[in-house]
N, C-alpha and C positions, 0 to 999 in steps of 0.2 A: 449520486453513485457514479463510479468510474465506468469507462467503456468495458463491455464484456470481451472485447477483441484484444485488449492489452495482454501482454505476456505475463505469466505468473512469476513469482519470486522463487526462492530456493525450496519452499515448501510445496510447490507445484499446485497450489490451490488458486484457481483463477477467479476473476470476478463473476464469471458465469456460474461457477460452482457456489460462490458465496451468495449469489442471488437466489439460486435454488434452495440453499440452506435457509436463507431468510424466509422464503415462502413456507418451508416445512417446519422450521424450528425458530421462528422469530423470537419467542420468549427466551430461548436458550442463548441465542447470540446477544440479546439485550442484557441478560444476566452476566455473560462474559464481559461485556463492555463495562457494566456497572462494577464488577469485581476489580477490573483493572483500575478504575477510578478510585474505588475504596482503598485498595492496597497501595495506590500511588506508584505502581510498578508496571511497566510494559514488559511482557514476557520476552526473554532473550531470543527465542526462536523467531519472533516477529521483527527483530532488529537486524537480522542477517540479510545480506544482499548478495545477489549475483551480478557481476559486472560483465557486460558484453561490449565489444568494440565494433563499431560500424564504419565503413568507408563512406565519406561524403561523396555524393554522386557528381560526375562530370569533372573530376580533377585529372590533371595531366600526369602527375607523378605521385604514385602511392608509396614512395620510399620515405616521404616526409611525415612526421607525426601530426602536423596540423591538418592533414587531409582526413583524419579520423575523428570520430566523437564517441564518447562512452555513454552507455545507458546503465543505470543502476536499477535492477529488478528487485523490488521489495515485496514482502508478504502482503497479500491482498487483505487478509483479516486484520493485520496490523494497521493498514491504511484505513479500514472501516472504523476501527476503534479510535484511531487518531482523529478522524473526522467527527466522531461522536463527542470526544473530549473537547475538541476545538469549538463545537457548537455550545457545549455546556459552559465553557469559559466565556464565550461571547455573550451568552445570556446573562451570566453572572455579572460581567462587566457592565452591561446595559442597566441591570438592576441597581448597581451601585453608582 
């Protein structure tokens, strides 16, 4: 699982929240992940990202673009489902 301290994506659902949901509704989240696999579609809302730009520390001149880096904040639920799918694909690859 990802760090619960990471920033949430555009849906504002953090990993801390996903962890709580997992404790309370593990079966429901499992069913959501299985439905994504069965349908072969990742919900569009989980594909959206928020981009933030951060200054690199200790630079002399912040008027140049190379002193910044960008972070893409993606949906935490989308990441959870992607991780489940990646594990399923790895297991299938090992079986074959």
